[in-house]
N, C-alpha and C positions, 0 to 999 in steps of 0.2 A: 711498318707498313711494307708489305713483298709485294711483288707485281710478277703475275706469270702469266702465259698463253699470250704475252705480247709479241704482235706480229716481227719479223724480222726484216719484213720488206713492207714498204708503203708506196704505192703509185703514186704521183703528186697529181692531185685536181683526180684524182680515181676517187671509189668504191670507199667506206667505210671498214678498217676490220675490226676486231675486238678485242679487248684487253680485261683481265679478271686482276681485281687488287684483293688483297686480302690483309681485312686493317684491324689491330690489335690494341684496346685501348684496355688499361688497367687498371684506369684508375674512377674515378665517377664521371655520370654520361655528359656528353657535352652539348652543346645548342649551337646551332647554324654551322653546320662542319659540311664540307660541299669537299669533291674532287675537280683537280684542275690539269687537263694533262695541254703539255707543248709539245713543238717538233723542233728541235734547236739542230744548227749548223753554225761551226766558228765558233768564235771565242771572243770574247768582250772588249777591247769597248764595239765591234763591227759585227758582233754575233748578229745571226737573223734568226728569228724566234716567232712562230706562228701556234695559236691555239689550235689546238686538235681536239676537243672532245671535254664534256665536263658536265659534273649537277650534283646535287644536294645529294648527300650520301642518305641511303633508303636502308637500313639497317630493322628498321621496325616499322609499325604503322605511322609514323610520324615523320617524314623527308626532313633530314637536316641534321635529327638527333642521333648521336653517336652512344648507342647503351656500352658498358663495360661487355667487357669479354670478345668475342671474334666477330668480325663482320666483311662478308665475301661481297662485292659488284663488280658485274663486268660495265663498263663503256666501250664507247666507239672509240677508234683513233684514225684519225684524220691527215694527211698530208697537203694542204691547200694552197694556194695562196691566192684564192678567193677571201675576201673580207681584210681582217683587220690581221697586224702584223709589219714585221720590218725586214726590210728585201725582200729577194725572191728566195724559196727553196728550190735547189740544183738537183741532178741527180747525183750520188755517191752518198761515202756516211754520213751519218746523224745521231742524234738522239734523241729517244724518247724518253720525255723529263712526265712524271706523275705528282701533281704536288696534293697535298691534305691541308688543307682551310680552314680556319676556323674566322668565319667575321662577326664581328661585333660593334655596329651601330655603324660608321664608315672606318673603323681601322681591321685590319685581317692578319690573324698570326700563323706563321706557318707552322706546321705542328712534324710534319715527313714533308722529305725530296725522296722520289727514288728514280733511277736513270736507267735505263737499258739501250745499246746499242742498236741502230735497225741502220736498214739503206735504203736509200730515197732513189725511187726506178723511175722517168721520165717515159712519158708514151710516146712512140714516136707517130702516132695519130693525134692531128688535132685540128682545129673549122680555123681554117685562116679566113681571109677577106670575107665579108658579109656584105650583099645586095638585097636593102629591104628598104623601104621608106622609115619615114619618120613615125606617119599617122598612122595607122589602124582604124579602121573601121570597126566600132564596137557590134556587136550579134554578124559580121558577116567574113568574109575567105579573101586573106591580102596573099598573094607570092613573093618567096622570098629565094635566093640565091646564095648557099653556101659553099665555098671553095674548101675541100675536106682536103688535107697537107698528109702523107705518108709517107716516112724517110725510111723506113724499114721495109722488110718484106711482106708479102700482100696478107691482107687480115680478112678473116672469115667473119661471119656474122652481127656484123654492123647494120646498128640501126637509129636513125637519124630523128632525135624527139623536141618538140616546144613546149613552153608552157608562159603564162603569162602568169605574174604576182603584181600585186598592188597593196601594198600595207599588207594585212593579217589575210587578205584574198589569195589565191591561185589553183588556176585552171591549167589544166594539161589540154593545150590548143593542136599538137600535131601529131603526128609520128608516120616514121613510111622509111622502108629498108630500103639501105645504101644499092642505090642501082647507078654502076660506073660504066660507062659506052664498053661492050665489047667485052663484059665479064658477069659474072654469076651474080642472081641477087645475093644483097648481103656481102660482097666480098670489095674493099678496098685493097686496089693496086698499089704498089710499090711509084710516088710521083702523084700519085692521089687522083682526086678528078672533081668535075664540078656538079652541084645537086641542085636537084629547084625541087620547091618544098611548099608547101599548103600553108597557115597559119591561120586558124579556125577560131577568132577572138570571138568569145562565146562561153557565158555562164552554162549553167546545167542545158543538153544534158552532159557538156562536157565535165568530166571529172574534176573533183577538187572539193575547196571549201568556200565558202565565203559571195561576194557578188561584185563582178568588175562596173567600174564605171568610169564615162568621160574625165580623161584627164591623166596626168601619167603614171606610166606603169614600165613595167620590165621588163623585157623578154629576155624568156632561156634558153640557150640553145646545149643541149646536149650529144653527144658523139657517144653512143654506147655499143659494148659489147658483149653477146650473150653467148654464152658456152657451156655444157653441161649442166645449163636450170640455173647457172648462175650470170647478173648481171656486171658489168664495171664501165664504169663511166672512165671513156680513155680523156677525155676531153671537153671542158665547159666553158660558152659565153655568156655575159652576163650584160644586155644592151639596153638605153633608157629609149624607149619609147615615148607615144601619146597615141592613147584611147580617144577615139571622135565617135562624135552620133549630131550628122543635122538635122534630121527628121525622125519623131517618132517611131521607136519598134518596139520588137520583142527582144530582150538580148539570154532569155533563160525561159527554157522550157523542160520541164519534170515530170515523167511519171509517177504515179507511188509504188508503182512496180510496172517491169516490164511486160511481163503476161498478163493475161486477162482471160477468162473463159467466154466463150462466145454466149454471149445473151445478156452475159454481165456489164457491170461498169466498173471503171478505175477512176481514179481523182489524177487531176493532173493539176501543178501549179506553173502559171505565166509571170514570170519577169518582167514588167512594161517600161520602158523610158521618156521620157518628154522633155526633150532640153530645148523646146522654144522658147522657153520663159513664159507662156502663154496658155490656158486650162484647153484642153479641145472637147466640144460639146457633142453630142449622140457617139458614142464614143461606148465598141464593144468588143466582143470575139466571138469565133464562131468556129467550129470543130469539123474538118473532114474526115474522114476513118477512106483508106482503099485500101485495095487487093486485085491485081492484075487489072479487069476491067469494072470491076462494083465499085462504086464511089459511092459512098454515103453521106449525106449533104445535111445531116442533121446528128450529126457520133457527139454534138456539146459546143450548145456556146451560149455568153448570156452579157446582159448588158455591165459595163463595168462599174464598180463598187471599189473605188480605191478611197482608202484611210485620208479622211478630212476635205473629201471632195462630193457633190451629190451625184445622185443618180446617171449612171451613162457619160462622167465625166472623168477626164485623165490629165490630172494636172500636173504639171512640170516638175518633173525630176521620176523617183523610181514609184511604181506603182506594182502589187503581187496582187493574183486573184488565184485562187484554187477552186476550181468547177466541174465536172463530171464527163470524163470521157466515155459514151454509150456504143457497147458492141450490139448491135441490136440486130436482128435480120429482116430483110428490105422486104414487101409483098412486089412479088412478082420479078423478084431480081434472084442471081445465086445468090446460092448459100455463100457464107463466107467458110474458109476451110484453114485446118490448125495451119500454123507457120507464121512469115512476115507478114505483118502488114505495115502503110505508112499513115502517120497521123498527122495529117497539117491543119494548123492554127490559123487564121486572118487576125489582124489587128487593123481595127475597119474605126471610120467613121464617118456616118451616114452610110451613101453609098460609096462613101472614097476608101481605097484598101490603103492600108497604112503599111505594111510590113505583114510574113508568114514566114512562118518557120517550121520543119518537119522532121520529127523525130520515130523511129521505128519502135513497133511494137509487135509481139507474136501474140499470136490466137492461141487456144486451144480450146481441147472438151473435154467433155469428167468421160474417164476411162472405167 
């Protein structure tokens, strides 16, 4: 096995680089073969060792099968102090190690090891102290404050991003350019500054996958720098939080498409949550479409039909319903115009408003 294109430098806790491995197998096909990379500093027994990336070999249609001949693979390489590893990686000389391993049952056999010298670089910018509550209301906006540190010269193009993960679910929850007093947008001066940001703890329309629910979760804070179309993560903080919800509400609202022809309709999916432990009767959703002074009070609504519950009932836990958003023209009112509009969905129990959420929809006309 040979390693080509390995990075000469890696930013600690920064973005991944790529490495190419050329694997040669002069014998019969092998099963259960994987590549595992490491970043190593120092010598045993006090060696610092952190996983850097890896995967099953993909030299054909079956992952993990290494056929006879030559196979070329590209894998990510990262130098991260987040996650498993021994001691902390620090700026300075290091070794990128790539292991070719065959697994069989609980036993691993190392078939080959290649090493490449690299240099680890520490970013001068980092996320220092963070002020935030432990509880984040699901479906709501929560303010946080982060102290951004910079021990080097002023940095440009900085963006502060947040996300919440919970098991296999992960949703982006906020993004804003760094704005320090008296400085251009995106600049972090020497000595840094304090930044206020909002975390929107919501499922759809927030980008991501899975469904966030009340309970323990992780808040991810990223300080990114964008330059020349490339984004580098300068620092990342992972903080344990708790998602809470005391009243029934809408925790996700997703349109089947953000665009709709005026006079036509699209589907929307609402994810509802009832934390009370008791079934709520006379439950329904009602949509409202607005654009400027125009408001359509019949844009799409229905009594709830939750799985395992009766008509118009919101049982404890999660309920997901799909219905239709109409963009009809209203008699006696100005016609819709191409452009942005707002779709607001209300969750009600009889005449009581339980919650409401809004998303942007783009109205179009046939050309």
